[in-house]
BATORVO-888524 format. One line per field, with one value per atom (N, C-alpha, C, O, CB): x, y, z; residue in one letter. Coordinates in steps of 0.2 Angstrom, whole numbers. Glycine has a CB too. Layout:
# residues N
px [X ...]
py [Y ...]
pz [Z ...]
type [A ...]
//
This chain:
# residues 73
px [778 777 770 769 783 766 760 759 761 754 757 755 748 746 760 745 738 737 739 733 734 733 726 722 737 725 718 719 724 716 714 714 708 703 715 708 703 699 695 705 701 698 691 690 702 686 679 676 671 675 679 677 681 687 676 677 680 685 690 675 683 687 693 698 683 694 700 704 711 699 702 705 708 714 701 705 707 713 717 701 712 717 723 729 715 723 729 732 738 727 728 731 735 740 726 732 736 743 748 732 743 750 754 760 749 751 755 758 764 750 755 758 765 770 754 766 772 777 783 771 775 780 782 787 777 777 778 776 771 774 779 777 777 774 782 781 781 776 776 788 771 767 760 758 767 756 749 745 747 746 740 737 730 727 740 726 719 717 720 716 710 707 701 698 705 698 692 688 689 693 685 682 675 672 680 673 667 669 664 664 675 677 677 678 684 675 675 681 681 673 687 693 696 701 699 692 693 701 705 692 701 708 712 709 707 718 723 727 730 727 728 732 737 736 728 744 749 753 755 753 755 758 764 763 753 770 776 779 780 781 780 784 792 796 781 793 800 804 810 800 801 804 800 794 805 804 800 796 798 805 791 787 789 789 780 791 793 787 784 798 785 779 779 774 778 785 785 784 781 792 786 785 778 775 789 775 767 764 760 764 765 762 763 759 765 770 771 768 765 779 767 764 756 753 764 753 746 745 741 743 750 750 751 747 756 755 757 750 750 763 746 740 734 728 740 735 729 725 720 725 728 725 730 736 722 727 731 730 725 729 735 735 739 744 737 737 741 741 736 739 747 747 742 741 754 738 733 737 739 727 737 741 736 730 743 740 736 734 730 741 735 733 726 724 738]
py [523 530 531 527 534 536 536 544 548 534 545 552 552 547 554 557 558 565 570 558 564 570 572 567 569 578 580 580 583 588 578 578 581 583 571 582 585 579 581 591 573 567 566 566 561 566 565 558 556 570 555 549 543 543 550 538 531 529 526 526 530 527 530 527 527 537 540 538 537 548 537 534 528 526 534 523 516 517 513 512 521 522 525 522 527 529 532 527 526 538 523 518 513 511 514 511 506 509 505 504 515 518 520 519 525 521 523 516 517 525 511 504 503 501 498 506 505 510 508 507 516 521 519 520 528 517 515 508 507 520 503 496 493 488 492 496 493 497 497 494 501 505 502 499 512 503 502 509 514 499 509 515 515 510 518 520 520 527 532 517 527 534 533 527 535 539 539 545 551 541 544 549 551 556 547 547 550 555 559 544 556 561 568 568 559 573 580 582 586 585 579 581 576 577 582 571 566 563 565 569 560 558 553 548 555 554 549 547 552 551 541 539 534 529 536 535 531 529 533 534 522 520 515 511 516 516 512 510 515 516 504 502 501 500 495 502 501 507 508 497 512 518 524 524 519 530 536 538 535 542 542 544 550 555 544 551 557 561 560 555 566 570 573 574 575 576 580 575 577 584 569 564 563 562 558 562 561 567 566 560 573 579 579 581 585 578 578 573 575 577 567 562 564 563 555 566 569 574 574 571 579 585 582 584 590 577 574 571 569 570 568 565 569 566 559 576 580 582 584 578 580 581 584 585 574 587 590 586 583 598 587 584 589 592 577 589 593 589 586 600 589 586 588 594 586 584 585 585 580 580 591 592 589 589 599 587 584 590 588 579 596 601 604 608 607]
pz [580 579 575 571 576 577 574 572 576 579 566 564 561 558 558 563 561 557 559 567 551 546 545 545 540 544 542 534 532 545 530 523 520 524 520 514 510 506 501 505 507 504 506 512 504 501 503 501 503 501 496 492 494 495 484 496 498 492 494 500 486 480 480 478 474 481 482 487 486 482 493 499 497 499 505 494 492 487 488 490 482 477 480 479 472 485 488 493 493 492 496 500 496 498 504 491 486 484 484 479 483 481 487 487 477 493 499 502 504 504 501 503 499 502 501 493 490 492 492 482 495 498 505 507 498 509 516 517 520 520 515 515 522 523 511 527 534 538 545 537 535 540 539 534 538 544 544 543 546 551 538 536 536 534 530 538 538 536 538 544 533 533 537 537 525 540 543 539 542 550 534 531 534 532 523 539 543 548 550 547 550 554 551 545 557 554 551 548 543 556 550 547 542 540 553 541 536 537 533 528 542 545 541 538 553 540 538 543 546 531 545 551 548 544 556 550 548 554 558 542 554 560 558 554 565 561 560 566 570 555 567 573 571 575 575 565 562 561 564 556 558 556 559 561 549 558 559 553 547 561 553 547 545 549 549 538 535 533 528 529 538 537 530 526 543 528 522 516 511 521 517 511 510 505 512 516 516 513 508 523 515 512 504 500 515 502 495 491 486 494 494 491 490 484 495 495 494 489 484 500 489 484 477 472 486 476 469 467 461 469 471 469 469 469 473 470 469 475 475 464 481 488 493 491 491 498 503 510 512 504 514 521 525 523 521 532 536 543 545 537 547 553 558 559 556 561 566 573 575 566 576 582 588 587 583 593 599 604 608 603 602 607 606 609 607]
type [M M M M M V V V V V E E E E E V V V V V F F F F F K K K K K T T T T T N N N N N I I I I I T T T T T K K K K K N N N N N K K K K K N N N N N A A A A A K K K K K R R R R R L L L L L L L L L L A A A A A R R R R R L L L L L I I I I I E E E E E V V V V V F F F F F P P P P P A A A A A C C C C C K K K K K M M M M M T T T T T F F F F F D D D D D L L L L L E E E E E D D D D D C C C C C D D D D D R R R R R I I I I I F F F F F R R R R R I I I I I E E E E E S S S S S I I I I I V V V V V N N N N N T T T T T I I I I I D D D D D I I I I I E E E E E L L L L L V V V V V K K K K K T T T T T F F F F F F F F F F E E E E E Q Q Q Q Q N N N N N G G G G G F F F F F V V V V V C C C C C E E E E E V V V V V L L L L L N N N N N D D D D D D D D D D]
//
């Protein structure tokens, strides 16, 4: 399962800091940021579990950022 989020993260250092923390919450997932994209993409992929979208959103909010699911349409 893959989920793609639009974020408000603009700095690489913030993305790296969040990734280090996200690994603790989602240890079985592969995660990347694409800050070059106009939507400053956060992508999370899991082959083991479904991804709790609300948990991802809450995590970002608790760390001072926002994210929203980027729809395919």
